[in-house]
C-alpha positions as CSV (number, residue, x, y, z in Angstrom):
1,M,101.7,58.8,89.6
2,E,104.5,58.0,88.2
3,D,107.6,59.6,88.8
4,Q,108.2,60.9,85.0
5,N,111.7,62.2,85.9
6,K,114.5,59.7,85.1
7,I,118.8,59.4,86.0
8,I,121.1,60.7,84.0
9,N,124.6,59.3,84.1
10,F,126.8,62.0,82.9
11,Q,129.4,58.9,81.6
12,N,126.6,58.2,79.2
13,L,126.2,62.1,77.8
14,D,128.0,62.6,74.4
15,D,130.0,65.3,74.7
16,G,129.3,66.9,71.0
17,L,132.4,67.7,70.3
18,D,132.8,65.7,67.3
19,K,129.2,67.4,65.9
20,G,130.4,70.8,67.2
21,K,127.9,71.1,70.5
22,D,129.3,72.6,72.8
23,F,129.0,70.6,76.3
24,Y,126.1,71.9,77.9
25,V,124.0,71.9,75.1
26,T,124.4,68.5,74.5
27,F,123.7,68.2,78.7
28,K,120.4,70.2,77.8
29,E,119.2,68.2,75.2
30,K,119.3,65.0,77.4
31,L,117.5,66.5,80.4
32,E,114.7,67.8,78.8
33,Q,113.9,64.4,76.9
34,V,114.3,62.4,81.4
35,Q,113.2,65.9,83.4
36,A,110.2,67.3,84.1
37,F,109.3,70.9,83.9
38,P,108.6,72.9,86.3
39,G,109.6,70.4,89.0
40,K,112.5,69.8,91.5
41,Y,115.7,69.0,90.2
42,N,118.7,67.7,92.6
43,F,122.1,69.5,91.6
44,K,124.8,67.6,93.1
45,F,128.7,69.1,93.7
46,I,132.3,67.5,95.1
47,V,133.7,70.3,96.7
48,K,137.4,70.1,98.6
49,N,136.7,70.5,102.3
50,Q,138.5,74.4,102.0
51,E,136.8,76.9,104.1
52,G,134.6,79.4,101.4
53,R,133.4,75.8,99.0
54,I,130.2,75.5,100.3
55,E,129.9,79.2,101.4
56,D,130.3,80.0,97.4
57,L,127.8,77.3,96.8
58,K,125.1,78.7,99.2
59,T,126.0,82.3,97.2
60,I,124.3,80.7,94.2
61,F,121.4,78.8,96.1
62,P,120.8,81.5,98.8
63,E,117.7,80.1,99.8
64,D,117.7,76.4,99.5
65,T,118.7,74.1,101.8
66,I,122.1,72.3,101.6
67,Q,122.7,68.8,102.8
68,K,126.5,68.1,103.2
69,N,128.2,65.1,103.6
70,E,132.3,64.7,104.4
71,S,134.0,62.0,102.7
72,K,135.5,59.4,104.8
73,N,139.4,60.9,105.3
74,G,137.5,64.5,105.3
75,S,139.4,65.6,102.2
76,Y,136.0,66.4,100.2
77,V,132.2,67.2,100.8
78,S,129.4,65.8,98.7
79,V,126.5,68.6,98.2
80,T,123.4,68.2,97.2
81,I,120.9,70.9,96.3
82,L,117.2,70.2,95.9
83,K,115.7,73.2,93.7
84,E,112.4,74.2,92.4
85,V,113.6,75.1,88.7
86,K,111.5,76.5,85.4
87,D,112.9,74.8,83.0
88,A,116.0,73.0,81.6
89,D,117.7,76.3,81.1
90,E,117.7,77.0,84.5
91,V,119.4,73.9,85.2
92,V,122.8,74.7,83.0
93,A,122.7,78.3,84.4
94,Y,123.5,77.7,87.9
95,Y,125.6,74.7,86.7
96,K,127.7,77.0,84.5
97,K,127.6,79.2,87.8
98,A,128.6,76.6,89.9
99,G,131.6,75.8,87.7
100,T,133.0,79.0,88.0
101,I,134.3,78.1,92.0
102,E,137.7,76.5,91.8
103,G,137.8,72.4,91.9
104,I,134.3,71.9,92.2
105,M,132.6,68.8,90.6
106,M,129.2,68.4,89.4
107,L,127.5,65.2,89.4
């Protein structure tokens, strides 16, 4: 079976500012073009390796397995969470919740 999901590079996404669109609106449109729903989605984040950051993500994704990988010098942690989602709106909602965590980088 051919994989219907394609890779999205955030740097290739138009920010929508010149069209009056919110970033998340543009992201949702692009996501719907390349991701099959319902299905599994890889959420990826980078956070500072400080107490509480991973716990904050665990409150947003309480039932999901969180894979962590520390940076070479230990200052940052990359986090991957594979989650079953029903649609692009759900993906956007999770990214918006995660965006409230101080210093988080969403990939």
